[in-house]
C-alpha positions in Angstrom: 120.5 88.1 85.5 118.9 91.3 84.2 118.6 94.4 86.1 114.6 93.6 86.7 115.3 90.2 88.2 118.1 91.9 90.8 115.7 94.6 91.5 112.9 91.9 92.6 115.5 90.1 94.6 116.6 93.3 96.2 113.0 94.6 97.0 112.1 91.1 98.1 115.0 91.0 100.7 114.0 94.5 101.7 110.4 93.5 102.5 111.8 90.0 104.4 113.7 92.0 107.4 110.6 94.2 108.6 108.3 91.1 108.1 110.8 89.1 110.6 110.9 91.4 112.9 107.4 91.6 113.3 107.1 87.8 113.5 110.0 87.6 116.2 107.7 89.9 118.3 105.0 87.5 117.9 102.4 90.1 117.7 98.4 89.3 117.1 97.7 89.5 113.2 95.3 92.1 113.8 97.7 94.6 115.6 100.4 93.7 113.0 97.7 94.7 110.4 96.7 97.7 112.1 100.4 98.9 112.4 100.8 98.2 108.7 98.1 99.9 107.5 99.1 102.9 109.9 102.6 103.1 108.0 101.2 102.5 104.5 98.8 105.7 105.2 101.8 107.8 106.4 104.3 107.1 103.5 101.1 107.4 101.1 100.7 110.9 102.5 103.7 112.0 102.7 104.2 110.9 99.1 101.6 112.9 97.8 102.4 115.5 99.7 106.2 115.6 98.3 104.3 115.5 94.7 101.6 118.3 95.2 104.9 120.8 96.7 107.0 119.4 93.8 104.2 120.5 91.3 103.7 123.6 93.0 107.3 124.7 92.4 107.8 123.2 88.7 110.1 120.5 89.4 107.7 117.4 89.4 106.2 117.6 86.2 107.7 113.9 85.5 105.8 112.7 88.6 102.5 114.7 88.0 100.7 111.9 85.8 101.1 109.8 88.8 98.1 111.6 90.7 
């Protein structure tokens, strides 16, 4: 297997863990979607703040193209 296929297997396994935990709690679908969107928003805001901070101090020149 190549590195790319191993990365895909790793990311699939990483995603299975939280999905299975939410499924075990048997939460309503609407609540699960709200929580997932809240986490995506939290990590998205943190990612943007880190990229902006690194750009301000000059360390984020490689990540500058992502915004």
